[in-house]
C-alpha positions in Angstrom: 175.0 -179.3 -181.8 173.4 -176.2 -183.5 169.7 -175.7 -184.1 169.7 -176.6 -187.8 169.0 -174.2 -190.6 166.4 -173.7 -193.3 167.5 -173.0 -196.9 165.1 -171.3 -199.3 165.0 -171.4 -203.1 162.7 -169.5 -205.4 161.8 -171.3 -208.7 162.7 -169.4 -211.8 161.5 -170.0 -215.4 164.9 -171.8 -216.1 164.1 -174.4 -213.4 160.3 -174.6 -213.8 159.0 -178.0 -214.9 161.7 -180.0 -213.0 160.6 -182.4 -210.3 161.5 -181.6 -206.7 164.0 -184.5 -206.6 165.6 -183.5 -209.9 165.9 -179.9 -208.8 167.9 -180.7 -205.6 169.9 -183.5 -207.1 171.1 -181.3 -210.0 171.5 -178.1 -208.1 173.1 -179.4 -204.9 175.5 -182.1 -205.9 177.1 -182.3 -202.4 174.4 -184.9 -201.6 173.3 -188.0 -203.6 169.9 -188.4 -205.2 169.0 -191.0 -202.5 169.9 -188.5 -199.8 167.6 -185.9 -201.3 164.9 -188.6 -201.7 165.1 -189.4 -198.0 164.9 -185.8 -197.0 161.8 -185.3 -199.0 160.2 -188.4 -197.5 161.0 -187.2 -194.0 159.3 -183.9 -194.6 162.5 -181.8 -194.5 161.6 -180.2 -197.9 158.5 -178.1 -198.3 156.9 -176.4 -201.3 155.3 -173.1 -200.5 155.2 -174.3 -196.8 153.5 -177.6 -197.6 154.8 -181.3 -197.7 155.7 -182.4 -201.2 156.6 -185.6 -203.1 159.8 -186.2 -205.0 157.9 -186.2 -208.4 156.0 -182.9 -207.9 156.6 -180.6 -210.8 157.8 -177.1 -210.0 156.3 -173.8 -211.3 157.8 -170.4 -211.6 157.5 -168.3 -208.4 157.1 -171.2 -206.0 159.3 -171.4 -203.0 161.2 -174.5 -201.9 162.5 -174.8 -198.3 165.0 -177.4 -197.0 165.4 -177.8 -193.3 168.9 -179.2 -192.5 168.8 -181.1 -189.2 171.1 -179.9 -186.4 174.8 -180.8 -186.8 178.0 -180.5 -184.9 180.0 -177.6 -186.2 183.8 -177.3 -186.4 185.3 -175.5 -183.5 186.1 -171.8 -183.8 187.2 -169.0 -181.4 183.9 -167.2 -180.6 185.2 -164.2 -178.6 185.8 -160.9 -180.4 186.7 -157.3 -179.4 184.7 -154.3 -180.4 187.2 -151.6 -181.5 184.5 -149.0 -182.4 180.8 -148.7 -182.1 178.0 -146.1 -182.6 174.4 -146.1 -183.8 175.5 -146.8 -187.4 178.3 -149.3 -187.4 180.9 -151.4 -185.6 184.5 -152.1 -186.2 185.3 -155.6 -184.9 188.6 -157.2 -184.2 188.0 -160.7 -185.7 190.2 -163.6 -184.5 191.8 -165.9 -186.9 189.7 -169.1 -187.3 186.3 -167.5 -186.9 184.3 -167.3 -190.2 182.4 -164.2 -190.9 179.4 -165.8 -192.7 177.8 -169.3 -192.6 179.3 -171.8 -194.9 181.6 -174.9 -195.0 179.8 -176.5 -192.0 179.8 -173.3 -190.0 176.5 -171.7 -188.9 176.5 -170.5 -185.3 180.2 -170.5 -185.0 180.4 -167.4 -187.2 181.0 -163.7 -186.4 177.6 -162.9 -187.9 175.7 -165.3 -185.6 177.8 -164.2 -182.5 177.0 -160.5 -183.3 173.2 -161.3 -183.5 173.5 -163.2 -180.2 175.2 -160.2 -178.5 173.0 -157.6 -180.2 169.6 -159.2 -180.8 167.9 -156.0 -181.9 170.6 -155.1 -184.5 171.0 -156.2 -188.1 174.8 -156.6 -188.7 176.0 -156.4 -192.3 179.8 -157.0 -193.0 181.5 -154.5 -195.4 183.2 -156.7 -196.8 184.1 -159.9 -195.1 187.5 -161.3 -194.1 188.6 -164.8 -194.8 188.3 -167.3 -191.9 192.0 -167.5 -191.4 192.5 -163.7 -191.5 192.4 -161.7 -188.3 191.9 -158.0 -187.6 189.6 -155.1 -188.3 186.3 -155.7 -190.1 183.7 -153.1 -190.7 180.0 -154.0 -189.9 177.1 -151.8 -190.8 174.0 -151.6 -188.7 171.6 -150.4 -191.4 171.1 -150.5 -195.1 171.9 -146.8 -195.3 175.2 -147.3 -193.7 175.9 -150.4 -195.8 175.2 -148.4 -199.0 177.4 -145.5 -198.0 180.3 -147.8 -196.9 180.0 -150.2 -199.8 180.3 -147.2 -202.2 183.5 -146.2 -200.5 184.9 -149.7 -200.9 184.0 -149.8 -204.6 185.2 -146.3 -205.6 188.9 -146.1 -204.8 191.8 -144.4 -206.5 195.5 -144.6 -205.8 197.5 -141.6 -204.5 201.2 -142.1 -205.4 202.6 -139.8 -202.7 203.4 -142.4 -200.1 205.2 -145.8 -199.8 201.8 -147.4 -199.1 199.3 -145.3 -201.2 196.3 -143.8 -199.5 192.9 -144.3 -201.1 190.6 -141.4 -201.9 187.7 -141.4 -201.1 189.4 -142.9 -198.1 188.3 -146.4 -197.4 191.8 -147.7 -196.8 192.7 -151.2 -195.7 196.3 -152.1 -194.8 197.1 -155.7 -194.0 200.1 -157.3 -192.4 201.3 -160.6 -193.8 204.1 -163.0 -192.9 205.6 -164.6 -196.0 208.0 -167.6 -196.3 211.7 -166.8 -196.7 212.2 -169.8 -199.0 212.6 -167.2 -201.7 214.0 -163.9 -200.3 212.1 -160.7 -201.0 214.8 -158.5 -202.8 212.9 -155.2 -202.8 211.6 -153.1 -199.9 208.7 -151.9 -202.0 206.9 -153.7 -204.8 203.5 -153.8 -206.4 201.5 -156.8 -207.5 199.0 -156.4 -210.4 198.4 -160.1 -211.3 194.9 -160.7 -212.6 192.7 -162.9 -210.5 189.9 -165.2 -211.8 188.1 -168.5 -211.5 190.0 -171.7 -212.0 188.6 -175.3 -212.2 188.3 -177.3 -209.0 187.2 -180.9 -208.6 185.2 -180.4 -205.4 184.1 -176.8 -205.5 183.6 -176.4 -209.2 185.9 -173.4 -209.3 188.4 -171.7 -207.1 190.1 -168.3 -207.3 193.7 -167.9 -208.3 196.1 -166.1 -210.6 195.0 -166.1 -214.2 196.4 -164.7 -217.5 195.3 -161.3 -218.6 193.3 -162.7 -221.5 191.5 -165.3 -219.3 187.7 -165.0 -219.4 186.5 -162.6 -216.7 190.0 -162.0 -215.4 189.8 -159.3 -212.7 192.5 -156.6 -212.7 194.0 -156.3 -209.2 196.6 -154.2 -207.3 198.4 -154.7 -204.1 201.1 -152.3 -202.9 203.6 -154.0 -200.6 206.3 -152.7 -198.1 208.8 -154.9 -196.3 208.8 -153.9 -192.7 211.0 -156.6 -191.1 213.3 -159.4 -192.4 213.6 -162.4 -190.2 215.7 -165.5 -190.5 212.8 -167.7 -191.5 210.2 -165.2 -192.8 209.5 -161.6 -194.0 206.9 -159.2 -192.5 205.1 -157.2 -195.1 202.4 -154.4 -195.0 200.0 -154.6 -197.9 197.6 -151.9 -199.1 195.0 -153.2 -201.5 193.5 -150.9 -204.2 191.1 -153.6 -205.2 189.2 -156.2 -203.2 189.4 -159.5 -205.1 188.8 -162.8 -203.4 191.9 -164.0 -201.5 193.8 -161.1 -203.2 196.7 -160.8 -200.9 197.3 -164.6 -200.6 197.2 -164.9 -204.4 199.3 -161.9 -205.2 202.1 -162.6 -202.8 202.2 -166.3 -203.9 202.2 -165.2 -207.5 205.2 -162.9 -206.8 207.0 -165.9 -205.3 206.4 -165.1 -201.7 203.5 -167.3 -200.4 202.2 -166.6 -196.9 203.9 -168.7 -194.3 201.7 -171.7 -193.5 199.2 -171.1 -196.3 197.9 -174.5 -197.3 196.2 -173.4 -200.5 198.3 -171.0 -202.5 201.8 -172.1 -203.4 204.4 -170.2 -205.3 202.7 -169.0 -208.5 199.3 -168.3 -206.9 197.5 -171.2 -208.6 195.9 -173.8 -206.2 195.7 -177.4 -207.1 192.6 -178.3 -209.1 192.5 -181.7 -207.5 193.5 -180.8 -203.9 191.5 -181.3 -200.8 192.5 -178.0 -199.2 189.6 -175.5 -199.0 189.8 -171.7 -199.2 188.6 -171.4 -195.6 191.4 -173.7 -194.2 193.7 -171.8 -191.9 197.4 -171.9 -191.1 198.6 -168.7 -192.8 199.4 -165.4 -191.0 197.4 -162.4 -192.4 195.9 -159.5 -190.4 193.7 -156.5 -191.3 195.8 -154.0 -189.4 194.5 -150.6 -190.2 191.2 -149.4 -191.5 190.2 -145.8 -192.5 186.9 -144.7 -193.8 184.4 -141.8 -193.9 181.7 -142.1 -191.4 178.3 -142.6 -193.2 176.4 -140.3 -190.9 178.9 -137.6 -189.7 181.0 -137.4 -192.8 184.1 -137.4 -190.6 187.2 -139.6 -191.2 187.6 -142.6 -188.8 190.8 -144.4 -188.4 191.1 -147.8 -186.5 194.1 -150.0 -185.8 193.6 -153.6 -184.8 196.5 -154.9 -182.6 198.2 -157.8 -184.5 199.0 -161.2 -183.0 202.5 -161.5 -181.6 203.8 -163.3 -184.7 202.9 -160.3 -186.8 204.4 -157.7 -184.5 207.7 -156.1 -185.4 210.3 -158.0 -183.3 213.5 -156.1 -184.0 212.6 -153.0 -181.8 
């Protein structure tokens, strides 16, 4: 069991005037009205730090807090390797199956919590996060200054066409290794995916990311440059350099191209997940690894290059 968690909400003009019960029932539909009523009666919900009734009307600027009682979290691998560390940042080799941030029933079984446990005086900030099922190198800032500098590198990226896998200048470069199904052979050794990514309806989550048409509302342009590095009898090993960082980009792009990740339970051929399915984005089973990471150090200004050793299934086997 973990130690429980307190969730905070600040009341805005749009929600002012609602009752406490209506606020939680309408905003957090994962629980029934009766469940929220019970939590209020048990004192798990406070208004500006004080007990409250279900019928209390809310005012702009007030703060609600909900204490979730301790629960049994799903299991996850909690060990991780530090690939690089100094006073400003870490590069961590995250194992597949360990979430980076709390969510989906995970709180203490996350990389963020484990870092805080190991380094209680530090304030780790992921830049950006990796999916739960994705292993490999993740950049963690230790300060807001480092976060700002590294986030700017992540946002401002341009493609250099001089190599098979383009470099990115300024050079925050991420190269992933993916194993795709051979149900549909990959005919080219080099190919680029530019399918737009956006939100699609989902019966449990409200929305989920997937491939959308170019004229879809808020469609996000995306680019992934892919190189086949090994062909196997049952799968193909591909290195992927991303020029944009959209949610689940590599999984969606390769599936949209007809080459879904081997074992991916969410994204089939086409890159559009089921709107009524029970599979969640954090479910694992696929093989994707953040293999190489290059960036400019936020303090020294020098380039840093890190390689995270891939799991055996993602290593080249033909040598």
